[in-house]
C-alpha positions, 0 to 999 in steps of 0.5 A: 370555313364557312362550315366551321363558322355554321357549326361555332354559330350552332354550338353558341346558340345551344350553349345553355342546353350543352352547359346543362348536359355538361353539368348533368355528365358532371353530376353523374361522375361525381355520383359514381366518385361518391359511391365507388370511392367514398360511400361505405354502408355500415350496415348497422342501426346508422344506415338511415342516417348515413344514407340520407346524409349521402343522398342530401348533403352533396345537394345542399352544398350545390344548392349553396354553390348555386347561390354563390355563383349567381351574380344576381345574388349579390346584386340583391344583397350587397348593401342590404344591411345598410340599406334594407329599403334595397331588398324590401322597396316601399311599395312593393315588398314583394320585390324580394321574394320574386327576384330571391325565387329566381334565383332560388330556381336557378341554384335548384338545377344542379341539386335536382340533378344530383337527387335525380342521378343518385336515386336512379342508381339506388345505392344510397336510397337502399342503405338508408331505407334498410335502416329504417325502423318504422313498423308499418314500412318494415311490415310493408317490405318484409311481407311474406318474407321470413321472420329474419327480414325484420331483424336483418333488413339493414344487412341486405345493402352488404349481403350480410344477412342470414336470409336465403339468397332469393329473399335477400336479392328479392328485398335488394331489387324492391329497395333500388326500385323503389329508388328509381320510382322517386328518381323518375318522379323527381324528374317528371315533376322538374320537367312539369315545373320548369315548363309550367314556370317557363310558360307563365313568365311568357304569358304574363310578359308584355314584350314580344318574343322578338323583343325578348330574343333582342333582350337576351342578345343585349344582355349577353353583349353588354356583359361581354363588354362590361368585363372588357372594360373593367379589365381596360380601366383596372389596368389603367388605373394600376398602371397609372398609380404604379407609374406615379408611385415610383416615379414621384409624378402627379397622376393624370385624370382617369375619368371614373364613375361617381360613387352613386354611379356605381351603386345605381348601376348595381340594382337589378333591373326594372323594365318599363314598357313604356321606355326601352331600356334593356339594363340598369346601365342602359336606363342610367345612360339614358336618363341620367345619373338620378336617384332610383324610383322606390316604386319598381315596374314590373319585374322581367328578369327572366330574360337572363335566367332562362333560354329563348328558343 
């Protein structure tokens, strides 16, 4: 039993890494399905557009899904049309771009994985670049090849060119090599940018490492408890309303937060080093219901946006 609890605790502590690994496996599987089932290179003048659509369209869709699934997106934009000061507070107009940048970095994980896997496989890039009609690129690729290369490069991806097999095979290998080089460039660049972003965020933090760990644990527990409380109160309220409706009874009072309390609790959290409030709800409970100050403190939202070792 102790061994099982140890294993369970290990997986819980590594759930971010496991989640990214699972996402990578799904991306690889999706790319293979697209390559084998949906992708059919036309081997015509449409090669370039067709290949780029299959290379970047899924990445764009994954980016949009990443925005949709991030709760901070809706905290940031809900009600912004009615109250523009919510995203552009007076005295801190960079607040919106800071938070939106964090959301974008999180949303870019899946698209970058897709581009990396697709480029390493090389199928989409090979189709796209075989249809590129740029003279400089054609001279670079077809250097020391027969004259047919300039006219039949778009047929190489389908093995339909009249060039000798050795030349056709070399061209395919060249295009695949270019794709894989770009894929590794994307992976290395992303890894370096992730490291630099994490280091910059940690270096600018006014909170110690142990306090960041505590903050992360608190945020997870509050989220879990909040979902349970939502379920509990929503069930109680719906049961009371239905019972009163069918039995024609006066409803009993069920205490719920006021409208302004819901509005205040939905704001993105601003951490102040002078007051140890680890969430917006924590601050509201400690200080009571009141207007949120327009002047934001230093934002440390990266606590719920990255893994803390």
